[in-house]
C-alpha positions in Angstrom: 62.6 -92.5 73.1 63.3 -89.4 71.1 59.5 -88.2 70.8 59.6 -88.2 74.7 62.7 -86.3 75.0 61.5 -83.7 72.6 57.6 -83.7 73.3 57.2 -84.9 77.2 60.2 -83.8 78.7 59.8 -80.1 78.2 56.2 -79.9 79.3 57.3 -81.6 82.4 60.2 -79.6 82.8 58.1 -76.3 82.6 56.2 -77.9 85.6 59.3 -78.7 87.6 60.2 -75.3 86.9 57.2 -73.7 88.5 57.5 -76.2 91.4 61.4 -75.1 92.2 60.2 -71.3 91.6 57.5 -72.0 94.4 59.8 -74.2 96.7 62.8 -71.7 96.4 60.4 -68.6 96.5 61.6 -66.8 93.8 58.1 -65.8 92.9 55.8 -64.5 95.4 52.7 -66.1 97.3 50.5 -64.4 95.1 52.1 -65.5 91.8 50.0 -68.7 91.7 46.7 -66.7 91.6 48.0 -63.7 89.4 49.5 -66.3 86.8 46.7 -68.5 87.0 44.2 -65.5 86.1 46.2 -64.6 83.3 46.2 -67.8 82.0 42.5 -68.2 82.3 41.2 -64.8 81.3 44.0 -63.7 78.4 46.6 -66.1 77.0 44.7 -69.3 77.0 41.5 -67.5 75.6 43.6 -65.8 72.8 45.2 -69.1 72.0 41.7 -70.7 71.6 40.0 -67.9 69.7 42.9 -68.1 67.0 42.7 -71.6 66.6 39.0 -71.5 66.0 39.3 -68.8 63.5 41.6 -70.8 61.3 39.4 -74.1 61.8 38.3 -75.9 58.7 34.7 -76.1 59.5 34.2 -78.5 56.4 36.5 -81.0 58.1 36.2 -80.4 61.9 32.8 -82.3 62.0 34.3 -85.7 63.1 31.4 -86.9 65.5 33.3 -89.9 66.0 35.9 -87.8 67.8 33.4 -86.3 69.9 31.8 -89.6 70.6 35.2 -91.1 71.5 36.1 -88.3 74.0 33.0 -87.9 75.5 32.4 -91.7 76.0 35.8 -91.8 77.7 34.6 -89.1 80.0 31.2 -90.5 81.0 32.3 -93.9 81.6 34.9 -92.7 83.8 32.7 -90.0 85.6 30.0 -92.7 86.1 32.5 -95.2 87.6 33.9 -92.9 90.1 30.6 -91.4 90.9 29.4 -94.9 91.7 32.5 -96.0 93.5 32.2 -92.8 95.8 28.9 -94.0 97.5 30.4 -95.9 100.0 32.3 -92.9 101.7 30.5 -90.0 100.1 26.8 -90.2 100.7 26.2 -86.4 99.3 25.2 -86.1 95.8 27.6 -83.0 95.8 30.6 -84.9 96.8 30.1 -87.8 94.8 29.8 -85.4 91.7 33.0 -83.6 92.7 34.5 -87.1 92.8 33.1 -88.0 89.4 34.6 -84.7 88.1 38.0 -85.3 89.6 38.6 -89.0 87.8 37.2 -87.4 84.2 38.6 -83.9 84.2 41.8 -83.9 82.2 44.3 -81.2 82.3 43.5 -80.1 78.8 44.1 -76.6 78.4 47.0 -76.1 80.7 49.0 -79.4 79.9 47.1 -81.0 76.7 47.4 -78.4 74.3 51.2 -77.6 74.4 51.9 -81.6 74.4 49.7 -81.9 71.5 51.4 -79.4 69.6 54.6 -80.7 70.5 54.1 -84.6 69.6 51.2 -84.0 66.9 51.7 -80.6 65.2 49.6 -78.0 64.4 47.0 -80.3 63.1 46.0 -81.4 66.3 45.1 -77.8 67.6 41.3 -78.1 66.5 40.6 -81.7 68.2 42.7 -80.4 71.3 40.4 -77.1 71.2 37.2 -79.2 71.2 38.5 -81.5 74.2 39.2 -78.5 76.0 35.5 -77.3 75.5 34.0 -80.7 76.4 36.3 -80.6 79.5 36.2 -77.0 80.9 32.5 -76.5 79.7 30.5 -79.5 79.2 31.6 -81.6 82.0 32.2 -78.8 84.3 28.8 -77.5 83.4 27.1 -81.0 84.1 29.0 -81.2 87.8 27.8 -77.9 88.5 24.3 -78.8 87.6 24.3 -82.0 90.0 25.5 -80.0 92.5 23.4 -77.1 92.3 20.3 -79.7 92.1 21.7 -81.1 95.2 21.8 -77.9 97.1 18.4 -76.7 96.2 15.8 -78.0 98.9 13.0 -77.9 96.3 15.1 -78.9 93.5 13.9 -76.8 90.2 15.0 -77.7 86.7 14.9 -74.1 85.4 16.5 -72.4 88.3 19.6 -75.2 88.1 19.9 -74.4 84.3 19.8 -71.0 84.9 22.7 -71.1 87.3 24.8 -73.4 85.2 24.1 -71.0 82.3 25.2 -68.1 84.3 28.7 -70.0 85.3 29.4 -71.2 81.8 28.9 -67.6 80.2 31.4 -66.3 82.8 33.8 -69.2 81.6 36.5 -67.3 79.1 37.5 -70.8 78.0 34.0 -71.4 76.6 33.4 -68.0 75.3 36.7 -67.3 73.4 36.2 -70.7 71.2 32.8 -69.8 70.4 33.7 -66.4 69.4 36.3 -67.7 67.2 34.1 -70.3 65.8 31.6 -67.3 64.8 34.1 -65.4 63.4 35.1 -68.7 60.9 31.7 -68.7 59.9 32.3 -65.4 58.1 34.9 -66.3 55.9 37.0 -63.2 56.7 40.6 -63.6 57.8 41.3 -61.8 60.9 43.2 -58.3 60.4 46.9 -58.8 60.2 47.5 -56.6 63.2 45.0 -58.3 65.4 45.9 -61.7 64.3 49.7 -60.8 65.3 48.3 -59.7 68.7 46.1 -62.6 69.3 49.0 -64.9 68.1 51.8 -63.4 70.8 49.3 -63.4 73.7 48.3 -66.8 72.9 52.3 -68.1 72.6 52.5 -67.2 76.1 49.6 -69.6 77.2 51.5 -73.0 77.1 54.6 -71.9 79.4 52.8 -69.7 81.7 50.1 -72.6 82.2 52.8 -75.2 82.6 54.6 -73.3 85.5 51.4 -72.5 87.0 50.7 -76.2 87.5 54.0 -76.5 89.2 53.2 -73.5 91.5 50.0 -75.1 92.5 51.4 -78.6 93.0 54.2 -76.9 95.3 51.2 -75.5 97.4 49.5 -78.9 97.6 49.4 -81.0 100.9 51.5 -84.0 100.6 49.7 -86.1 103.1 49.6 -90.0 102.5 47.1 -91.1 99.8 44.0 -92.7 100.9 41.9 -95.2 98.7 39.8 -92.4 97.5 42.8 -90.7 95.8 44.2 -93.8 94.4 40.7 -94.4 92.8 40.7 -90.8 91.3 44.1 -91.4 90.0 43.3 -94.9 88.5 40.3 -93.8 86.7 42.0 -90.7 85.2 45.3 -92.1 84.0 44.3 -95.7 83.3 40.5 -96.1 82.9 39.6 -92.9 80.8 42.4 -93.1 78.1 41.7 -97.2 78.0 37.9 -96.6 77.2 39.0 -93.6 74.9 41.3 -95.6 72.8 38.6 -98.6 72.4 36.1 -96.2 71.3 38.5 -94.0 69.0 39.7 -97.4 67.2 37.5 -99.8 67.2 33.9 -98.1 67.5 34.2 -94.7 65.7 35.8 -93.5 62.5 38.1 -90.4 62.5 41.5 -89.4 60.9 44.5 -90.7 63.0 45.6 -87.6 64.5 42.2 -87.0 65.7 42.0 -90.6 67.5 45.6 -90.1 68.9 44.7 -86.6 70.2 41.7 -87.9 71.8 43.7 -90.7 73.6 46.5 -88.6 74.5 44.2 -85.6 76.0 41.9 -88.4 77.8 45.3 -89.8 79.7 46.5 -86.7 81.2 46.6 -85.9 84.5 43.5 -84.3 86.9 43.0 -80.6 86.0 42.5 -78.1 88.8 38.7 -77.6 88.0 37.6 -80.0 90.5 39.7 -78.6 93.3 38.2 -75.0 92.5 34.8 -76.5 92.4 35.3 -78.2 95.7 36.5 -74.8 97.5 33.7 -72.9 95.8 31.0 -75.0 97.4 32.9 -75.4 100.7 33.5 -79.0 100.5 36.6 -80.8 101.6 39.2 -80.3 98.8 42.0 -82.3 100.5 41.2 -85.6 98.6 40.9 -83.7 95.2 44.4 -81.8 95.8 46.1 -84.7 96.4 44.7 -86.4 93.6 45.8 -83.7 91.4 49.5 -84.3 92.8 49.4 -87.9 92.5 48.0 -87.9 89.2 50.5 -85.3 87.8 53.6 -87.0 89.5 52.5 -90.5 88.0 51.6 -89.0 84.6 55.5 -88.5 84.1 55.7 -92.3 83.5 52.4 -93.0 81.9 52.3 -90.1 79.5 55.7 -90.6 78.6 54.9 -94.1 77.8 52.0 -93.1 75.8 54.0 -90.5 73.8 56.5 -93.3 73.1 53.6 -95.5 72.0 52.2 -92.9 69.6 55.6 -91.9 68.1 55.9 -95.4 66.9 52.5 -95.5 64.8 51.6 -93.5 61.9 49.9 -90.3 62.6 49.3 -88.5 59.4 
């Protein structure tokens, strides 16, 4: 219970703070977009860049971790993708459904939660999960959508569009730049490191408040079976599959295994909603799924935090 109070409660309290700020109109109508852009383009990239400059490359090659987390994503994506065939005929809509069921809120919610519960040692695996989620998974969904939208599907044209989209993603560029810097073996100049640290320190609180602002603007209509399928896949299926792979199939340090499970158990991030809007699809199901999964995660993530705290992590 102490771990829930010290680790999970502050995270959800910051989300509630953002929700209340929107409901009480403390922040203007444009605050959500402005704060979101600040997190995406400045603070979170700074946090990810600095984390990767400090990563131990020799000890970072835990392929079992990547296999476990990516395996959980793949199975959950496929289950939702196939489950949407009855209600969603287009490949684009089924791709967004698959993305929504497997797209964890890694950068905004996962990183601060991992740091609070598992400590600084979890920063490297948490960063890798952010890369897999915001870049690999997101890029795969975009590839399927672009392939579906082309009258004469072309692999080269699809890959070109996906590549351009990913290169413009600061959540991919920043950690890759940090990883490139770490290969030089040179420490960041003290002034630069301090600047990046200060900028990155604002990522967690700002990201969590942004989630609350977004949820306050999300429709609260009744949840249909499509919404519940996405929420069940995200909060139950994905962490269950990831835990099975992390503890019974692959080998990795305990803190990496628990990070994989915790990150996979997070609610749905805003990526699927943004993608639905980008391609002019009905975003009501994804927005409701984000809302329901975030509210439900207060219970599911808190239970998982209590479970993790009862097991050896080091």
